[in-house]
Phi, psi and omega in degrees: 000131182286149178217151180298146177287118181251355181286121185305319183292339187255013177276139177073032181257003178122344174215158186230011177234141179222178180222140176240145002290153182276189184289346180256005175091006178285134186277337183221160178293329179296317178294319179294321180296324180296318179284323181294330182298338179294340179268000185304315178299324180291322177295318179295327178297325177079038181291336176214138188294332183256015185298315181297316178298317181296313180298318180294329179292342177262317182278332176220070186296154181295142179232141175217149182289345182285336180232156184266354182249155176288153183246109179270186173283159177282159184300320180302323178296319178297315182294323178294317179296319179295317181298321182280325190265334181302316178301324178291317181295324181292336176297336181246023176063033173248149176245171178290125185297143178295332180294341180258033181299120183291338183294343181274353184264151178297144181292320179209166182279118175213168184301333181276338180212092182285140174205166183258131175280166178295138178301134183285340184275007180221044183277339182287152179294140182261133180294156178289117183270340184226063190306324185261007184280151182269113175290143179235147176252162180302137181255148176293153179297130177291162181303135177089353181270174184295138178269175181289341180283175180239147179284174181296337180267009179090353180269172178293155180250149178255153180297325181231080186295343179288333182244349182233141180249130177285128181253114186295320186290337178249358180053044181212174180254135180241146178299138176288149174233031175288152178302135179090354179256117181246108185270300185256328183230155179283166179299323179296319179297318181291322177295319179296317179297322179297312180294318181300311180292322181295317182293309184290326177292324177293315178298320178297317181297315182294312183294317180289325177296320177297319179296315181294318179296322177298320178294318182294330179289327181213077184298327184288348181287334185253105178248173176291142012270006183281335188299324177304335177296325178295315180292327173298317179297320177298316181296313181290334176296312178290325179300319180292335179299325180300318179289325178293320177301316180296320180292321183283315183284334182095146183297324182297326182278345182256310190257002186239152174231172185233136173215131183055035177080003182245139178275139176217157181287132182296134179249330184199172176089173183239025183292327182270112180295318181299316179297319180295316181296314180298318179298313182298318179297310182296319184290305188288318180282335172293317176294319180297319179296323178296319178294321179291331173297319178297315179298319180297316180295324178294318179293323176296319180296317181289332181276348183289000000 
């Protein structure tokens, strides 16, 4: 059944209907768009004028109600694109992907094997638009990520479903953080890390708070070059609060999200308020403390 082309890279290429699954086995346009996006730098580079059209003919092949099969590009277009783009890809240690094997495409367009010829309105050579950009080729799925197959519920499947949860919104697999599931570290290691961070963050908070209170009681007592130490203490005081929040609230409430009733470690997005707050505290006050270290060393140098 034909459906409108929704892949951004394939809009306005001469046809607007496609069919899924495509010629590479992708079940949805969203899945195809994710894989096709890996070729975006090569398309921007402009190694072949018909590269975008050729790629779209495989990832979002033309569909028409008159025939029951998808219509890809013809083999000569594939061979021309391979001939022009392979030297560029080899400069960055990439090869022509096996999934784009030209031998699987029809040699020419005829009633027994329909295929699309190169558009006549773009026959001239196209200048290189992204001379310094790095072309990338499709990469194999890393361990633990979603495989090409589909699970029984229609969602993507993970190589190790006992330890990884498939996340629909990112089309990838994330480590589970449910109680009793140990993906990268053992329960003993995680308990030790929890106690270690809780103890040292508490000691840091108490010691830096004492330093700041001492300064507030008699601000004129602390002049340069000693005063940056006070600002360092303020930064580390707030910095330690992030670890204390994590210890009190629990790792599941800070670093985990839920999908289909299963907890998984957050990989992206701002859905978790706790994770966002902890990140902002660690990032900004960590950077501020580093800057105050620089100021402290400069004041010591000037006072020497």
